[in-house]
C-alpha positions as CSV (number, residue, x, y, z in Angstrom):
1,M,25.2,33.4,55.6
2,S,28.6,32.7,57.1
3,R,28.5,31.7,60.7
4,S,31.2,34.4,61.3
5,T,28.5,37.2,60.9
6,D,25.9,35.5,63.3
7,P,27.1,37.0,66.6
8,V,27.2,40.6,65.1
9,D,24.3,43.0,66.1
10,W,24.5,44.9,62.8
11,S,21.8,47.4,63.9
12,T,24.3,48.8,66.4
13,L,26.9,49.5,63.8
14,E,27.4,52.3,61.2
15,H,28.3,52.2,57.6
16,A,28.3,55.1,55.1
17,Y,24.5,55.3,54.9
18,G,23.5,54.8,58.5
19,T,23.0,51.6,60.4
20,A,24.5,48.5,59.0
21,E,21.3,46.3,59.2
22,D,21.4,45.6,55.5
23,T,25.0,44.4,55.5
24,P,24.2,40.7,56.3
25,E,21.8,40.4,53.3
26,Q,24.5,42.0,51.1
27,L,27.1,39.5,52.3
28,R,24.7,36.6,51.6
29,A,24.1,38.0,48.1
30,L,27.8,37.7,47.3
31,A,27.3,33.9,47.2
32,D,24.2,34.1,45.0
33,A,24.1,32.0,41.8
34,D,22.9,35.1,39.8
35,Q,25.9,37.2,38.7
36,D,23.9,40.3,38.6
37,V,22.8,39.8,42.1
38,R,26.4,39.3,43.2
39,H,27.8,42.3,41.4
40,E,25.0,44.5,42.8
41,A,25.9,43.3,46.3
42,F,29.6,44.0,45.6
43,G,28.8,47.6,44.6
44,E,26.6,48.1,47.7
45,L,29.2,46.8,50.0
46,L,32.0,48.7,48.4
47,H,30.1,52.0,48.8
48,S,28.8,51.4,52.3
49,L,31.9,49.9,53.8
50,V,34.7,51.8,51.9
51,H,33.0,55.0,50.8
52,Q,35.5,57.1,48.9
53,G,38.2,55.5,51.1
54,T,36.5,56.0,54.5
55,R,35.9,53.0,56.6
56,Y,33.1,52.6,59.2
57,Q,32.3,50.4,62.3
58,A,30.8,47.8,60.1
59,S,33.8,47.5,57.8
60,A,35.9,45.5,60.2
61,H,32.9,43.3,61.2
62,A,32.4,42.3,57.5
63,V,35.9,41.0,57.1
64,P,35.4,37.5,58.6
65,A,32.5,36.7,56.2
66,L,34.4,38.1,53.2
67,L,37.4,35.9,54.1
68,D,35.2,32.9,54.3
69,L,34.1,33.5,50.8
70,V,37.5,34.3,49.4
71,T,38.9,31.0,50.9
72,D,35.9,28.9,49.6
73,P,37.0,27.3,46.4
74,E,33.4,26.9,45.4
75,A,32.7,30.6,45.7
76,R,32.4,32.8,42.7
77,D,34.2,36.2,41.9
78,R,36.8,35.5,44.6
79,D,39.2,38.0,43.1
80,F,36.7,40.7,43.4
81,I,35.8,39.9,47.0
82,A,39.5,39.7,47.9
83,L,40.0,43.2,46.4
84,L,37.2,44.4,48.6
85,V,39.0,43.0,51.5
86,A,42.2,44.9,50.5
87,W,40.2,48.1,50.1
88,I,38.6,47.6,53.6
89,A,42.3,47.4,55.0
90,I,43.6,50.5,53.3
91,G,40.7,52.6,52.0
92,S,42.4,53.4,48.7
93,D,46.0,53.0,47.7
94,E,46.4,56.5,46.1
95,G,46.7,57.9,49.5
96,Q,49.3,55.4,50.6
97,L,51.7,55.3,47.7
98,P,54.6,55.5,47.2
99,D,55.7,55.0,50.7
100,G,53.2,52.5,51.9
101,I,50.7,52.5,54.7
102,R,51.6,54.3,58.0
103,I,49.7,52.5,60.7
104,D,51.6,54.3,63.4
105,R,50.0,57.6,62.2
106,I,46.6,56.1,61.9
107,R,46.9,54.6,65.3
108,S,47.8,58.0,66.8
109,Q,44.9,59.7,65.0
110,A,42.5,57.0,66.3
111,E,43.1,57.8,70.0
112,G,39.8,58.4,71.7
113,G,37.8,57.1,68.8
114,A,36.6,54.0,70.7
115,E,35.2,56.1,73.5
116,V,33.4,58.5,71.1
117,L,31.7,55.5,69.5
118,A,30.7,54.1,72.9
119,R,29.1,57.4,73.7
120,G,26.6,57.2,70.8
121,R,26.1,58.7,67.3
122,Y,25.2,62.2,68.1
123,N,26.8,65.6,69.0
124,R,30.3,64.7,67.9
125,T,32.9,67.5,67.3
126,H,35.0,67.6,64.2
127,A,37.9,66.2,66.1
128,E,35.9,63.4,67.4
129,L,34.6,62.6,64.0
130,H,38.2,62.4,62.7
131,A,39.1,60.1,65.6
132,V,36.1,57.8,64.8
133,D,37.1,57.6,61.2
134,A,40.7,56.8,62.1
135,Y,39.6,54.2,64.6
136,A,37.4,52.6,62.0
137,A,40.3,52.6,59.5
138,L,42.6,51.0,62.2
139,T,40.2,48.3,63.2
140,A,39.4,47.5,59.6
141,W,43.2,47.1,58.9
142,E,43.6,44.9,62.0
143,A,40.7,42.7,61.0
144,V,42.4,41.9,57.6
145,R,45.7,41.6,59.3
146,D,44.2,38.9,61.5
147,G,43.1,37.0,58.4
148,L,46.4,37.0,56.5
149,R,47.1,33.4,57.6
150,S,44.1,32.2,55.6
151,L,44.9,34.4,52.6
152,R,48.6,33.5,52.0
153,P,47.8,29.9,50.8
154,L,45.8,31.5,48.1
155,L,49.0,32.5,46.3
156,R,49.1,28.9,45.1
157,D,45.5,29.1,43.7
158,E,44.9,28.3,40.1
159,D,43.1,31.6,39.5
160,P,45.8,34.1,38.5
161,G,43.5,37.0,39.3
162,L,43.0,35.8,42.8
163,R,46.8,35.3,43.2
164,T,47.4,38.8,42.1
165,V,45.0,40.4,44.5
166,V,46.3,38.4,47.4
167,A,49.8,39.4,46.7
168,Y,48.6,43.0,46.5
169,T,46.9,42.6,49.8
170,L,50.0,41.3,51.7
171,G,52.0,44.4,50.9
172,W,49.8,46.5,53.1
173,F,51.1,44.8,56.2
174,P,54.7,45.9,56.4
175,A,57.4,44.7,58.7
176,D,57.2,47.8,61.0
177,A,53.5,47.4,61.5
178,A,52.9,43.7,61.4
179,P,56.2,42.0,62.3
180,D,54.6,38.7,63.1
181,E,53.1,38.6,59.5
182,A,55.8,40.1,57.4
183,A,58.3,37.3,57.3
184,A,55.6,34.7,56.4
185,S,54.2,37.0,53.7
186,L,57.6,37.6,52.2
187,A,58.4,33.9,52.0
188,A,55.0,33.2,50.3
189,L,55.6,36.1,47.8
190,A,59.1,34.8,47.1
191,E,57.7,31.4,46.3
192,L,55.2,33.0,43.9
193,V,57.8,35.0,42.1
194,T,60.0,32.0,41.5
195,G,57.1,29.7,40.5
196,A,57.1,28.5,36.9
197,E,53.4,29.0,36.4
198,S,53.4,32.7,37.7
199,D,52.4,35.2,35.0
200,E,54.2,38.5,34.5
201,G,51.6,40.7,36.1
202,T,51.3,38.6,39.2
203,V,55.0,38.5,39.6
204,A,55.3,42.2,39.2
205,V,52.7,42.8,41.9
206,A,54.4,40.3,44.2
207,V,57.7,42.2,43.8
208,V,56.0,45.6,44.6
209,A,54.4,44.0,47.6
210,A,57.7,42.7,48.9
211,G,59.1,46.2,48.6
212,L,56.2,47.6,50.6
213,I,56.6,44.9,53.3
214,G,60.2,45.8,53.8
215,A,61.3,42.7,55.6
216,D,64.7,41.1,55.6
217,G,65.0,39.6,52.1
218,S,62.8,42.2,50.3
219,A,65.7,43.9,48.6
220,R,67.2,40.7,47.7
221,L,64.0,39.6,45.9
222,A,63.6,43.0,44.1
223,T,67.2,43.1,43.1
224,A,66.9,39.7,41.4
225,A,63.8,40.8,39.6
226,L,65.5,43.9,38.1
227,D,67.3,41.5,35.8
228,D,64.1,39.8,34.7
229,E,63.5,39.7,30.9
230,R,59.8,40.7,31.4
231,A,59.3,44.4,31.3
232,L,56.5,44.6,33.9
233,V,58.6,42.6,36.4
234,R,61.4,45.1,36.0
235,W,58.9,47.8,36.6
236,G,57.9,46.2,39.8
237,A,61.5,45.7,40.9
238,A,62.3,49.4,40.3
239,I,59.2,50.4,42.3
240,A,60.3,48.2,45.2
241,L,63.9,49.3,45.1
242,A,63.1,52.9,45.1
243,R,61.1,52.4,48.2
244,L,63.7,50.3,49.9
245,H,66.9,52.2,49.0
246,G,65.8,55.6,48.0
247,P,68.6,57.8,46.7
248,A,71.1,54.9,47.2
249,A,69.2,52.7,44.7
250,D,71.0,51.2,41.7
251,P,71.1,53.7,38.8
252,R,69.1,51.2,36.8
253,V,66.2,51.9,39.0
254,A,66.0,55.5,37.9
255,A,66.4,54.5,34.3
256,E,63.6,52.0,34.6
257,L,61.3,54.4,36.4
258,T,61.9,57.4,34.0
259,H,61.2,55.1,31.1
260,W,57.8,54.1,32.5
261,A,56.9,57.6,33.8
262,G,57.5,59.3,30.5
263,G,55.9,56.8,28.1
264,G,52.4,56.5,26.7
265,T,51.7,53.3,28.6
266,R,48.0,52.9,29.2
267,A,46.5,51.4,32.4
268,N,47.2,47.7,32.9
269,H,44.2,46.4,34.7
270,E,46.0,43.2,35.8
271,I,47.8,45.5,38.2
272,P,45.7,46.6,41.2
273,Y,47.9,49.6,42.2
274,L,46.4,52.9,41.2
275,E,43.8,51.0,39.1
276,G,46.5,49.8,36.8
277,D,48.3,53.1,36.3
278,V,51.8,51.7,36.1
279,A,53.3,54.9,34.7
280,G,51.7,56.9,37.4
281,Y,53.2,54.7,40.1
282,A,56.6,55.0,38.4
283,T,56.1,58.8,38.6
284,L,55.4,58.6,42.3
285,A,58.4,56.3,43.0
286,L,60.8,58.7,41.2
287,R,60.1,61.1,44.1
288,Q,61.8,58.6,46.4
289,L,65.1,58.7,44.6
290,G,65.7,62.2,45.9
291,P,66.5,65.6,44.3
292,E,69.2,64.3,42.0
293,W,66.5,62.8,39.8
294,A,63.8,65.6,40.2
295,Q,64.6,67.3,36.8
296,A,64.5,63.9,35.0
297,A,61.2,63.1,36.8
298,F,59.8,66.5,35.7
299,A,60.7,66.0,32.2
300,A,59.1,62.6,32.1
301,N,56.0,64.0,33.6
302,L,55.9,66.7,30.9
303,S,56.3,64.0,28.2
304,R,53.5,61.9,29.6
305,L,50.9,64.5,30.2
306,P,49.7,65.1,26.6
307,Q,49.5,61.3,26.1
308,V,46.8,60.5,28.7
309,D,43.3,61.5,29.8
310,A,42.5,63.3,33.0
311,M,42.1,60.2,35.2
312,E,45.8,59.2,34.6
313,A,47.0,62.8,34.2
314,L,45.9,63.5,37.9
315,T,48.9,61.6,39.2
316,V,51.4,63.0,36.6
317,A,50.3,66.6,37.0
318,G,50.3,66.4,40.8
319,E,53.9,65.3,40.7
320,A,54.8,67.9,38.1
321,F,53.1,70.7,40.2
322,R,55.1,69.6,43.3
323,Y,58.3,70.3,41.3
324,A,57.3,73.4,39.3
325,F,55.3,75.2,42.2
326,P,57.4,74.4,45.3
327,H,56.0,77.3,47.1
328,G,52.3,76.5,46.4
329,P,49.7,78.6,44.7
330,L,50.4,81.7,42.7
331,P,49.3,85.1,44.1
332,A,46.4,86.6,42.1
333,G,47.4,88.6,39.0
334,V,50.8,87.0,38.2
335,P,51.1,87.0,34.3
336,F,52.4,84.0,32.5
337,D,55.7,85.5,31.5
338,H,56.5,86.2,35.2
339,L,56.5,82.6,36.1
340,D,59.8,80.8,36.4
341,E,61.0,78.4,33.8
342,P,59.7,75.1,35.2
343,A,56.3,76.6,35.9
344,R,56.1,78.1,32.4
345,R,56.9,74.7,30.9
346,L,54.3,72.9,32.9
347,V,51.6,75.5,32.3
348,R,52.2,75.6,28.5
349,V,52.0,71.8,28.4
350,L,48.7,71.9,30.2
351,A,47.4,74.7,28.0
352,D,48.3,72.8,24.8
353,A,46.8,69.4,26.0
354,P,43.0,69.6,26.1
355,A,42.8,65.7,26.2
356,S,44.6,65.7,29.6
357,W,41.7,67.7,31.1
358,Q,39.0,65.3,29.8
359,Y,37.7,61.9,30.9
360,E,35.2,60.2,28.7
361,G,34.9,63.4,26.6
362,V,34.1,65.7,29.5
363,E,36.4,68.1,31.3
364,F,37.2,66.3,34.6
365,G,36.4,68.2,37.7
366,N,39.1,66.7,39.9
367,F,41.7,67.7,37.3
368,S,40.3,71.2,37.0
369,S,40.4,71.5,40.8
370,L,44.0,70.4,41.0
371,V,45.1,73.1,38.4
372,G,42.9,75.7,40.2
373,E,44.5,74.9,43.5
374,Y,47.8,76.4,42.2
375,G,46.1,79.8,41.5
376,L,45.7,79.0,37.8
377,P,42.6,79.2,35.6
378,D,40.8,76.0,36.1
379,T,39.6,75.2,32.6
380,Q,41.7,74.3,29.7
381,S,40.4,77.1,27.5
382,L,41.0,79.8,30.1
383,L,44.5,78.5,30.8
384,H,45.2,78.6,27.0
385,R,44.1,82.3,27.0
386,Y,46.3,82.9,30.1
387,V,49.3,81.5,28.3
388,Y,48.8,82.9,24.8
389,G,46.8,86.0,25.5
390,D,43.3,87.1,24.9
391,R,42.6,90.6,26.1
392,T,38.8,90.0,26.2
393,H,39.3,87.4,28.9
394,G,42.4,88.7,30.7
395,D,46.0,87.4,30.8
396,A,46.4,86.5,34.4
397,P,44.7,84.2,36.8
398,T,42.1,85.7,39.0
399,R,42.3,83.2,41.8
400,A,44.3,83.9,45.0
């Protein structure tokens, strides 16, 4: 086991399943010669240290040992371990995009969390539990921030997967939250972007990360990438410039984003953001361009919804609902023909697209919940009846 875990009394720390006494063994297993052992340990650490995006006391303490492995050229699966480090820093990226991480908000929410932890595990109020969670998230992010100096040289590693994940990680430490790191990270990313051996996906991720960092020079790097002949690099440039410039962005940014958002592009698993959902990220970024592009974004969302399954449809439908239902859920009993035009368009598309409700052949609960949250029938068959009429089942939603 790495010497960086030796001073830690893991029995005093918590993870998702109780005390973290098993964490050192799992960290050791990441270096095992047996791939099955390594992968099992990775899964155990992922679920115990970053359970559904929540971080714990043990999460920050595991970072030094993980960084030791990531920076060891003899270690195996370094790209996976680096991704675990990134997730420890942020929880999950879907809650951070498109604007990037807001450490000031997390820091405010974490106030009092350390004192609650010092008092013991029991009799915590809901507010105290929230403060403890935020404090764990903050200390986890800070632990990874303190290791960025050892991560940046890996942008020159021969493993493209590792380079990509490290570029992704650097973007979660923006200039306003980590000013001492941002300039060095941007310089390293710029070197990667201009490197002759850099592949398309890695460059695209580096450009997005530069936009999330938001340091002096980020816009210059992204603007140059907007002219790149590689489509995925232009996608990354448009994502970055939407964040950096918002409504003042070059019109080509909107054109690029609407192209990606409305297409049938499948997940690109070389891209870590949103598990490779490049079209979904483009959909989120369109929001940053302001109301002038809201209708175009909505049209792109409606075009994409029938082309994807529920996992990717979640992001698309979420943005479409923001536009079509600006006042939130419908009151109970509102018939379909009383909806306004954008809402009717969206509901009809959802009613006519059974594949968008399904993941691996089964109706996906998270997607059904999203639809139901807006006061609509929460299965595709019931929504179809709501739109087209079936008196035996009723024509209006029954949810408030």
